[in-house]
C-alpha positions in Angstrom: 0.0 0.0 0.0 1.3 3.5 -0.8 2.9 5.1 2.3 0.3 8.0 2.7 -2.6 5.5 2.4 -1.0 3.3 5.0 -0.6 6.2 7.4 -4.2 7.3 6.9 -5.4 3.7 7.4 -3.4 3.4 10.6 -5.0 6.6 12.0 -8.6 5.4 11.3 -10.3 4.1 14.5 -12.3 1.5 12.5 -13.0 0.3 9.0 -16.6 -0.3 9.8 -19.0 1.5 7.5 -22.3 0.5 9.2 -23.0 4.0 10.6 -22.3 5.7 7.2 -23.8 3.4 4.5 -26.0 0.4 3.9 -25.5 -2.7 1.8 -27.7 -3.2 -1.3 -28.6 -6.8 -1.8 -29.0 -8.2 -5.3 -31.3 -7.6 -7.2 -30.7 -3.9 -6.3 -33.5 -1.4 -5.7 -32.9 1.5 -8.0 -35.0 3.7 -5.7 -32.7 2.9 -2.8 -29.6 3.4 -4.9 -30.8 6.7 -6.3 -33.0 8.6 -3.8 -33.0 11.6 -6.1 -32.6 11.9 -9.9 -29.3 13.8 -9.5 -27.8 11.4 -7.0 -24.5 9.7 -7.9 -23.4 6.3 -6.6 -19.6 5.9 -6.0 -19.1 2.5 -7.7 -15.8 0.6 -7.3 -14.7 -1.4 -10.3 -11.9 -3.9 -9.4 -11.9 -6.2 -12.4 -12.6 -5.6 -16.1 -14.1 -2.2 -15.2 -10.6 -1.0 -14.5 -10.0 -1.3 -18.2 -11.7 1.8 -19.5 -12.0 0.3 -23.0 -13.9 -2.6 -21.5 -15.9 -0.3 -19.2 -17.0 1.7 -22.2 -19.3 -1.2 -23.2 -21.5 -0.5 -20.2 -20.8 2.9 -18.8 -21.7 6.4 -20.2 -19.1 8.9 -21.3 -20.0 11.0 -18.3 -19.4 8.1 -15.9 -16.1 7.1 -17.6 -14.9 10.7 -17.2 -15.4 10.5 -13.5 -13.1 7.4 -13.1 -10.3 7.7 -10.6 -7.9 5.1 -9.1 -8.5 4.3 -5.5 -7.5 1.9 -2.7 -10.3 -0.1 -1.1 -9.8 -0.9 2.6 -10.9 -3.9 4.6 -11.7 -6.2 1.7 -10.0 -8.9 -0.3 -10.2 -9.5 -4.1 -10.4 -13.1 -5.1 -10.7 -15.2 -8.3 -13.7 -17.3 -7.2 -16.7 -16.2 -9.2 -17.7 -18.6 -12.0 -18.0 -16.8 -15.3 -21.5 -16.5 -16.6 -22.6 -17.9 -20.0 -22.8 -14.2 -21.2 -19.2 -13.6 -20.0 -18.0 -16.7 -21.9 -19.5 -15.3 -25.0 -17.5 -12.1 -24.5 -14.2 -13.6 -23.3 -14.2 -17.0 -25.0 -15.0 -20.6 -24.3 -11.8 -22.2 -25.5 -10.1 -22.6 -22.1 -9.5 -25.4 -19.6 -12.5 -26.5 -17.5 -11.1 -24.8 -14.4 -10.2 -21.5 -16.1 -13.6 -19.8 -16.0 -12.8 -17.6 -12.9 -13.6 -13.9 -12.7 -13.1 -11.6 -9.8 -15.1 -11.3 -6.6 -14.5 -9.3 -3.5 -15.3 -10.0 0.2 -15.4 -7.6 3.1 -13.1 -8.6 5.9 -12.7 -5.5 8.1 -9.0 -6.4 8.4 -6.6 -3.6 8.0 -4.2 -6.0 6.3 -6.7 -6.5 3.5 -7.0 -4.0 0.7 -7.0 -3.8 -3.1 -6.6 -1.2 -5.8 -9.5 -0.3 -8.1 -11.2 2.4 -10.2 -14.1 4.4 -8.7 -16.9 5.8 -10.9 -19.7 8.2 -10.1 -22.8 6.3 -11.4 -26.0 7.9 -12.5 -29.4 6.1 -12.6 -29.1 5.9 -16.4 -26.0 3.7 -16.1 -27.8 1.0 -14.1 -29.6 -1.0 -16.9 -26.4 -1.7 -18.8 -24.6 -2.5 -15.6 -27.3 -5.0 -14.5 -26.8 -6.8 -17.8 -23.1 -7.1 -17.2 -23.0 -7.9 -13.4 -25.3 -10.5 -11.9 -25.9 -11.8 -8.4 -23.4 -9.3 -6.8 -24.5 -7.4 -3.7 -23.2 -3.8 -3.4 -21.2 -3.5 -0.3 -19.8 -0.2 1.1 -16.1 0.2 2.0 -13.8 3.0 2.9 -11.6 4.1 0.0 -8.6 6.4 -0.4 -7.3 8.1 -3.6 -4.5 6.0 -5.1 -2.3 9.1 -5.8 -2.8 10.6 -2.3 -4.4 13.8 -3.7 -7.3 13.6 -1.2 -6.1 12.0 2.1 -9.5 11.8 3.6 -11.3 8.5 3.2 -14.7 8.3 1.4 -17.2 5.5 1.0 -17.6 3.5 -2.3 -19.5 0.4 -3.1 -18.0 -2.8 -4.5 -19.5 -5.9 -6.0 -19.6 -8.8 -3.6 -21.1 -12.2 -4.4 -21.9 -14.1 -1.2 -24.1 -16.9 -2.3 -23.1 -20.2 -3.8 -25.8 -20.2 -6.5 -28.5 -18.0 -8.0 -31.3 -18.9 -10.4 -30.0 -22.4 -10.7 -26.4 -21.3 -11.7 -23.3 -22.0 -9.6 -21.6 -18.8 -8.7 -18.7 -19.5 -6.4 -15.8 -22.0 -6.7 -12.7 -21.5 -4.4 -10.6 -23.7 -6.7 -11.3 -22.0 -10.0 -8.5 -20.3 -11.9 -8.6 -16.9 -13.8 -10.0 -16.9 -17.3 -7.0 -15.9 -19.5 -8.9 -13.4 -21.6 -10.6 -11.7 -18.7 -7.4 -11.6 -16.7 -5.6 -10.0 -19.6 -8.2 -7.3 -19.8 -7.8 -6.6 -16.0 -4.0 -6.4 -16.3 -4.1 -4.2 -19.4 -6.4 -1.7 -17.6 -4.0 -1.6 -14.6 -0.9 -1.2 -16.8 -2.6 1.8 -18.6 -2.6 3.6 -15.2 0.9 2.8 -14.1 3.4 0.0 -13.6 2.9 0.5 -9.8 -0.9 0.1 -10.2 -0.4 -3.2 -12.1 2.0 -4.4 -9.4 -0.6 -3.6 -6.7 -3.2 -5.6 -8.6 -1.0 -8.6 -8.6 -0.1 -8.1 -5.0 -3.7 -7.8 -3.8 -5.5 -10.4 -5.9 -5.9 -14.0 -4.7 -6.5 -17.3 -6.5 -6.6 -20.7 -4.8 -5.7 -19.2 -1.4 -2.5 -17.6 -2.8 -1.6 -14.1 -4.1 -1.0 -13.7 -7.8 2.4 -12.1 -7.1 3.5 -15.3 -5.5 2.7 -17.4 -8.6 4.8 -17.3 -11.8 1.7 -17.9 -13.8 -1.7 -17.8 -12.1 -3.2 -20.0 -14.9 -0.3 -22.5 -15.0 -1.8 -24.8 -12.4 -4.7 -25.8 -14.6 -4.9 -29.5 -15.5 
């Protein structure tokens, strides 16, 4: 974690967000997410949405223009979500049977757990396309810090978190799944476009099969 972010985190009395924000369970209520027409939802993209070319498929130009790199506190990013049939159509079917993993994130409340991401200011008009892209994820609040340290005060953002094993007859979580190569490449390209340090942070704070990507020579090499 960048030094300034580490210092700010150490000074925070708690990473709990309960007094400041509520979770939004899937399927989300648009009225709850957007109490007024001009309300903006600070949405955290920690996977393919970090790649702005990929995000452009779902987000408006106004939303994309609001993107900023952030650090998400008290949560862990994990390859454990089983890619949907729609996702396989986008990223490709021709991979090993255990290489259909995409990213999920889980709140831990642990100061040692964090990951880097992009945060967008979402309008109500962005939700329909987002719902077609992301399914069965709850929206969970977390404290965030600016990646570059420009704004040292933490702010709340919402990240996608799948916390159920199945939905509508489809398996969602598999702790032994490996990253889908095409999806993983999109994530890394998005990080690299920000900076080499941002890419390194992605590899350092992303887990697959109970290990960090930075500790594996090739996160997909274990596939059999």
